[in-house]
C-alpha positions as a printed Julia matrix, in Angstrom:
471×3 Matrix{Float64}:
  29.42  -26.36   -1.55
  25.65  -26.7    -1.76
  24.02  -25.33   -4.91
  20.4   -25.4    -6.07
  19.67  -24.93   -9.77
  16.54  -23.54  -11.4
  16.35  -23.6   -15.18
  14.36  -21.44  -17.6
  14.22  -22.88  -21.08
  13.2   -21.31  -24.34
  13.74  -22.75  -27.8
  16.84  -20.67  -28.49
  18.52  -20.65  -25.09
  18.52  -21.85  -21.51
  19.27  -19.89  -18.36
  20.43  -21.03  -14.95
  19.36  -19.23  -11.81
  21.8   -19.98   -8.99
  20.98  -19.78   -5.29
  24.18  -20.22   -3.26
  24.32  -21.2     0.39
  26.31  -19.14    2.89
  28.89  -21.91    3.32
  29.99  -21.74   -0.33
  33.68  -21.45   -1.01
  34.79  -17.86   -0.56
  37.0   -17.87   -3.64
  34.15  -19.06   -5.82
  32.13  -16.02   -4.83
  35.05  -13.66   -5.31
  35.71  -15.05   -8.77
  32.11  -14.67   -9.75
  31.97  -11.1    -8.51
  35.06  -10.26  -10.55
  33.45  -11.73  -13.64
  30.35   -9.63  -13.06
  32.38   -6.47  -12.52
  34.38   -7.01  -15.67
  31.17   -7.68  -17.56
  29.63   -4.48  -16.23
  32.73   -2.48  -17.17
  32.61   -3.83  -20.69
  28.97   -2.86  -20.99
  29.69    0.61  -19.64
  32.52    1.0   -22.13
  30.33    0.17  -25.07
  28.02    3.05  -24.16
  30.83    5.59  -24.35
  30.21    6.8   -27.88
  28.85    9.91  -29.45
  25.29    8.56  -29.57
  25.12    7.64  -25.88
  24.5     9.94  -22.92
  24.87    8.71  -19.31
  22.01   10.0   -17.15
  21.14    9.32  -13.51
  17.39    9.27  -12.8
  15.96    8.34   -9.4
  19.12    6.59   -8.28
  19.61    4.57  -11.46
  22.1     5.22  -14.26
  20.92    4.85  -17.84
  22.71    5.16  -21.16
  20.45    7.14  -23.48
  20.95    6.57  -27.19
  19.98    9.77  -29.0
  20.03    8.04  -32.36
  17.63    5.19  -31.56
  15.82    7.01  -28.72
  16.31    4.03  -26.43
  17.8     3.61  -22.98
  19.87    0.88  -21.36
  19.79    0.54  -17.56
  23.43    0.28  -16.54
  23.66    0.57  -12.76
  21.47    1.12   -9.7
  22.92    3.1    -6.8
  22.32    1.14   -3.59
  21.64    4.05   -1.27
  19.36    5.91   -3.69
  16.8     3.31   -4.75
  13.69    2.15   -2.83
  12.98   -1.35   -1.6
  10.31   -1.83   -4.27
  11.72   -1.12   -7.72
   9.67   -0.67  -10.86
  11.86   -0.26  -13.91
  10.18    2.25  -16.24
   9.31    1.3   -19.79
  10.04    4.84  -20.91
  12.14    7.73  -19.66
  11.59   11.4   -20.3
  14.76   13.47  -20.46
  15.01   16.99  -21.84
  11.51   16.66  -23.31
  12.39   13.49  -25.24
  11.11    9.96  -24.63
  13.51    7.02  -24.46
  12.29    3.4   -24.43
  14.08    1.28  -21.82
  15.21   -1.81  -23.72
  17.71   -3.6   -21.48
  18.87   -4.21  -17.92
  22.65   -4.41  -17.86
  24.87   -7.1   -16.31
  25.19   -6.91  -12.49
  23.2    -3.66  -12.6
  21.4    -4.27   -9.29
  24.14   -6.35   -7.69
  24.03   -6.11   -3.9
  21.11   -3.68   -3.78
  18.73   -3.92   -0.82
  15.6    -4.3    -2.93
  12.67   -6.52   -2.03
  10.63   -6.53   -5.23
  11.47   -5.78   -8.84
   9.17   -5.34  -11.81
  10.66   -5.47  -15.31
   8.48   -3.84  -18.01
   7.52   -5.39  -21.31
   9.82   -3.01  -23.18
  12.96   -4.72  -21.83
  14.41   -7.08  -24.43
  17.4    -8.36  -22.47
  18.45   -8.86  -18.84
  22.22   -9.15  -18.47
  24.32  -11.64  -16.53
  23.99  -11.39  -12.75
  21.61   -8.44  -13.03
  20.0    -9.15   -9.64
  22.86  -10.99   -7.99
  23.65  -10.69   -4.27
  20.29   -8.99   -3.61
  19.83  -10.79   -0.31
  16.46   -9.19    0.5
  14.92   -9.75   -2.93
  11.77  -11.87   -2.59
   9.64  -11.21   -5.68
  10.42  -10.58   -9.34
   7.9    -9.8   -12.06
   8.93   -9.97  -15.73
   6.15   -8.6   -17.92
   7.68   -9.3   -21.31
   9.83  -12.11  -22.68
  13.4   -10.8   -22.62
  16.5   -12.81  -23.33
  17.86  -13.71  -19.9
  21.55  -13.69  -19.04
  23.24  -16.37  -16.97
  22.9   -16.47  -13.19
  20.75  -13.36  -12.97
  19.84  -14.24   -9.34
  23.28  -15.42   -8.2
  23.36  -15.49   -4.36
  19.91  -13.93   -4.12
  18.61  -16.73   -1.96
  15.45  -15.06   -0.68
  13.61  -15.07   -4.03
  10.34  -16.89   -3.39
   8.05  -15.61   -6.15
   8.51  -15.27   -9.89
   5.76  -13.69  -12.0
   6.39  -14.52  -15.62
   4.89  -14.2   -19.08
   2.93  -17.28  -20.05
   5.29  -18.14  -22.89
   8.22  -18.69  -20.51
   8.56  -22.44  -19.98
  10.05  -23.45  -16.64
  11.95  -26.6   -15.85
  13.61  -27.78  -12.67
  12.42  -24.88  -10.54
  12.83  -25.33   -6.79
   9.73  -26.41   -4.9
   9.84  -23.46   -2.48
   9.57  -20.86   -5.26
   6.08  -19.82   -6.32
   5.74  -19.26  -10.06
   2.81  -17.25  -11.39
   2.21  -17.33  -15.13
   0.53  -14.24  -16.53
  -2.14  -14.89  -19.12
  -2.68  -12.43  -21.96
  -5.23  -10.35  -20.1
  -3.02  -10.1   -17.03
   0.02   -9.35  -19.15
  -1.77   -6.39  -20.69
  -2.67   -5.02  -17.28
   0.28   -6.13  -15.17
   2.7    -3.44  -16.29
   3.57   -0.53  -14.09
   5.7     2.55  -13.87
   8.1     3.87  -11.33
   7.68    4.24   -7.61
   5.73    7.2    -6.35
   7.47   10.54   -6.2
   6.56   12.71   -3.28
   7.82   16.06   -4.51
  11.27   14.48   -5.05
  11.37   13.2    -1.47
  11.53    9.69   -0.06
   8.15    8.0    -0.09
   6.67    7.64    3.38
   5.98    4.16    4.58
   2.46    2.94    5.38
   1.47    2.28    8.96
   3.13   -0.87   10.2
  -0.1    -2.17   11.68
  -2.11   -1.66    8.5
  -3.94   -4.85    7.63
  -6.23   -3.6     4.88
  -6.54   -5.79    1.83
  -6.38   -2.73   -0.41
  -3.0    -1.77    1.03
  -1.38   -5.14    0.49
  -2.72   -6.29   -2.85
  -2.23   -3.41   -5.25
  -2.54   -4.76   -8.81
  -0.18   -3.8   -11.61
  -2.0    -1.96  -14.39
  -1.06   -1.02  -17.92
   1.7     1.55  -17.82
   2.34    4.6   -19.94
  -0.6     6.71  -18.78
   1.61    9.75  -19.27
  -1.15   12.24  -20.11
  -2.82   11.81  -16.71
  -1.65   13.94  -13.77
  -2.62   13.67  -10.12
  -2.4    15.96   -7.13
  -3.06   14.14   -3.85
  -3.54   16.18   -0.69
  -3.58   14.09    2.51
  -4.1    16.24    5.59
  -4.02   14.2     8.78
  -2.12   16.38   11.24
  -3.61   19.81   11.97
  -2.09   22.58   14.04
  -5.3    24.17   15.32
  -8.03   21.52   15.12
  -8.47   17.79   15.62
  -6.49   15.46   13.38
  -8.1    13.41   10.61
  -7.63    9.74   11.38
  -6.04    7.68    8.55
  -5.88   10.6     6.06
  -2.14   10.14    5.52
  -2.65    6.47    4.74
  -5.52    7.37    2.41
  -3.34    9.64    0.33
  -0.29    7.4     0.34
  -2.13    4.28   -0.8
  -4.17    6.19   -3.39
  -0.89    7.53   -4.83
   0.36    3.95   -5.13
  -2.77    2.97   -7.03
  -2.23    5.95   -9.35
   1.26    4.72  -10.03
   0.92    0.94  -10.09
  -2.65    0.33  -11.22
  -3.55    3.43  -13.22
  -0.1     3.6   -14.79
   0.87    7.21  -14.12
   4.59    7.98  -14.3
   5.81    9.0   -10.87
   6.69   12.46  -12.15
   2.97   12.9   -12.88
   1.99   12.31   -9.23
   2.33   14.95   -6.54
   1.54   13.64   -3.05
   1.55   16.3    -0.34
   0.84   15.37    3.25
  -0.34   17.98    5.77
  -0.53   20.63    3.07
  -0.69   24.28    4.03
  -2.8    26.81    2.15
   0.21   27.79    0.06
   0.97   24.13   -0.64
  -2.53   23.68   -2.06
  -2.21   26.8    -4.19
   1.16   25.68   -5.53
  -0.18   22.26   -6.52
  -3.21   23.68   -8.27
  -0.9    26.09  -10.06
   1.16   23.1   -11.21
  -1.96   21.45  -12.63
  -2.82   24.64  -14.5
   0.66   24.76  -15.97
   0.28   21.14  -17.07
  -3.04   21.84  -18.78
  -1.56   24.8   -20.6
   1.61   22.95  -21.64
  -0.41   20.05  -23.08
  -3.01   22.37  -24.63
  -5.72   20.66  -22.61
  -5.05   17.15  -23.92
  -4.73   15.64  -20.42
  -6.65   13.99  -17.63
  -6.46   15.59  -14.19
  -7.1    13.87  -10.85
  -7.41   15.99   -7.74
  -7.76   13.92   -4.55
  -8.23   15.38   -1.1
  -8.45   13.66    2.3
  -8.78   15.93    5.31
 -11.08   18.42    6.94
 -13.65   20.47    5.15
 -15.38   23.44    6.76
 -18.53   25.45    6.02
 -19.1    29.16    5.84
 -21.89   29.54    8.37
 -23.24   32.66    6.64
 -23.53   31.63    3.02
 -23.22   27.83    3.51
 -20.33   27.52    1.0
 -17.69   24.82    1.43
 -13.93   25.04    1.99
 -10.98   22.68    2.17
  -9.1    23.21    5.44
  -5.28   23.3     5.1
  -3.16   21.85    7.89
  -2.44   25.38    9.17
  -6.07   26.5     8.89
  -8.46   27.54   11.65
 -11.74   25.68   11.85
 -14.01   28.69   12.26
 -12.21   31.05    9.91
 -12.9    30.42    6.22
 -10.24   32.99    5.27
  -7.7    30.31    6.2
  -9.36   27.73    3.94
  -9.51   27.08    0.21
 -12.99   27.45   -1.26
 -14.37   24.59   -3.34
 -15.7    27.2    -5.74
 -12.15   28.47   -6.24
 -10.92   24.91   -6.75
 -13.49   24.28   -9.49
 -12.73   27.61  -11.12
  -8.96   27.13  -11.03
  -9.07   23.64  -12.52
 -11.25   24.79  -15.42
  -9.98   28.31  -16.08
  -7.02   27.65  -18.39
  -7.97   28.54  -21.97
  -6.82   25.68  -24.18
  -7.82   24.14  -27.48
  -9.22   21.09  -25.7
 -10.95   20.89  -22.34
  -9.07   18.58  -19.95
 -10.95   15.76  -18.27
 -10.95   16.68  -14.56
 -11.93   14.28  -11.76
 -12.15   15.64   -8.2
 -12.29   13.12   -5.33
 -13.04   14.52   -1.89
 -12.83   12.31    1.21
 -14.06   15.1     3.43
 -17.3    16.48    4.72
 -18.16   20.17    4.93
 -20.7    20.13    7.75
 -18.25   21.15   10.48
 -17.92   17.67   11.96
 -14.86   15.43   12.11
 -14.31   11.78   11.25
 -14.67   11.02   14.93
 -18.11   12.69   14.87
 -17.06   15.66   17.01
 -17.87   19.2    15.93
 -15.14   21.21   14.3
 -16.66   24.64   13.78
 -20.18   25.01   15.05
 -20.32   26.39   18.57
 -23.8    24.97   19.06
 -22.75   21.47   18.0
 -25.15   21.53   15.06
 -23.92   20.26   11.7
 -24.32   22.74    8.87
 -25.78   21.75    5.52
 -23.52   23.33    2.93
 -23.77   24.09   -0.75
 -20.87   22.29   -2.38
 -21.27   24.23   -5.62
 -21.42   23.19   -9.24
 -18.3    21.97  -11.03
 -17.15   23.93  -14.06
 -15.68   22.93  -17.38
 -15.25   19.26  -18.24
 -15.32   18.14  -14.6
 -16.95   15.68  -12.24
 -16.76   15.68   -8.44
 -17.23   12.61   -6.24
 -17.58   13.54   -2.57
 -17.63   11.35    0.53
 -20.8    12.7     2.14
 -23.88   14.78    1.43
 -25.07   17.98    3.08
 -24.77   17.85    6.85
 -23.46   14.26    6.99
 -20.09   13.2     8.37
 -17.38   11.43    6.36
 -16.59    8.5     8.65
 -13.5     6.27    8.88
 -13.42    2.55    8.3
 -11.37    1.74   11.38
 -10.95   -1.92   10.59
  -9.29   -1.01    7.28
  -7.52    2.14    8.59
  -8.9     4.28    5.78
 -11.68    6.74    5.3
 -14.85    4.83    4.44
 -15.04    6.64    1.1
 -11.4     6.03    0.19
 -11.51    2.37    1.15
 -14.31    1.56   -1.27
 -12.81    3.81   -3.94
  -9.57    1.79   -3.73
 -11.45   -1.49   -3.47
 -13.21   -0.98   -6.8
 -10.0     0.11   -8.52
  -8.29   -2.95   -7.06
 -11.0    -5.35   -8.21
 -11.08   -3.96  -11.75
  -7.32   -3.29  -12.02
  -8.28    0.28  -12.83
 -10.37   -0.66  -15.85
 -13.61    0.8   -14.54
 -15.96    3.4   -15.94
 -16.8     6.36  -13.76
 -20.48    5.47  -13.67
 -19.68    2.02  -12.28
 -17.06    3.34   -9.86
 -19.35    5.99   -8.4
 -22.27    3.57   -8.11
 -20.09    1.06   -6.26
 -18.7     3.68   -3.86
 -22.09    5.25   -3.15
 -23.8     1.91   -2.52
 -21.13    0.39   -0.3
 -20.43    3.51    1.74
 -24.14    4.0     2.43
 -24.51    0.42    3.6
 -21.34    0.05    5.63
 -21.66    3.42    7.33
 -24.94    2.33    8.82
 -23.55   -1.09    9.75
 -20.31    0.19   11.31
 -21.25    3.64   12.58
 -25.02    3.52   12.9
 -25.29    6.74   10.89
 -25.85    7.78    7.32
 -23.09    8.71    4.92
 -24.04    9.16    1.29
 -21.35    9.94   -1.28
 -22.48   12.15   -4.12
 -21.38   12.56   -7.72
 -21.8    16.01   -9.21
 -21.08   16.51  -12.91
 -20.52   19.8   -14.63
 -23.2    20.67  -17.21
 -20.35   20.67  -19.74
 -18.88   17.29  -18.75
 -18.67   15.26  -21.92
 -19.92   11.66  -21.64
 -18.59   11.45  -18.1
 -20.3     8.1   -17.45
 -17.76    6.44  -19.7
 -14.71    8.17  -18.27
 -11.92    6.06  -16.88
  -8.63    6.89  -15.22
  -6.64    4.9   -17.76
């Protein structure tokens, strides 16, 4: 039997991480599995008291303690969890918050996960917690929990461990990369759960995507639970040309909202190929949120897709996936969007950021005309935001919002994500908008030979918007 040992040592304990070869003795594995199962059963039994409530959330069972308002992760359901798992630091159940303080023994045993992030709130990881996870390659531990024995038993694919700086490692295998997080990284390298797409399975990015902003999404400080995002990504249209890369734009932006900006996944609504009713429903949801929180929230509304002009009065509309390019009655007016997001009467005005990767001239990302029969782009009036709102748009007047084909994103969205990536989300709106405007202007000329000038429009009532941040 061939065994490789990797040892974590702290002053009060030491932990062995076992990686077992396939030719290990069968009975050894069976015995170990039985030990883990018995351990898990004992843990489950200890939660069966009057203070503990078993709850299944996103494919994972937790024991909620109503006395201490804490939660213990007890078991992940293999078929219900994604490949990339982010254990939440806090759960919300029946309007109460529960801090996740432990990961139970053998809780992820045999799950087909590839990456796992453990939040700083976790104080203990039980024996064999990630055992027999044969596809697990990367583990990030943001705090300094007490580690059980053999937490990676038979998880031989682990190649990367991201650890708090105060973990001291000895005897680690040469083929495992260990990244120590300094204090600044530790503060920003926390994250919440995986993105919820209206309670559906998250779509996967394009397999041929090579963009650096898709692959290197930083972990930001979690717990941004008073920020809510609606992300509309309209790529496939029934009646007009499709919008190249819009689905990828929305999907990756949603991941930045979750991982880098720290929004709980329940705070993110990603809708691809949204119809007019879909858009109305999502804006209604945002209004309900503002009312429920009495205005003490931040709102992000992101849109990637077609925009169309009204040729008579030059007003601008978002075009739903079921819309008709020359019929504004099938669109959603920007003026209505601004009004809806600022119309809820609350004690405090919410901070609203609108991001539009669309143009409203009647042209498409491929530079073809969408609405104008004469092939002439229309210079529209995009309107004035209302309330405590700013709007950052991808193009000005009669310009086109172009794609960045090399990165498989809209030009606007790529540089928006790039700045968030570089700053780990800790960027003021004035700096973000300046970066996006400058880089899009330059690269549009270089790549497309044509002008594209993003524009930031602030409501007259926007309060100190230059210092706004998403976090």
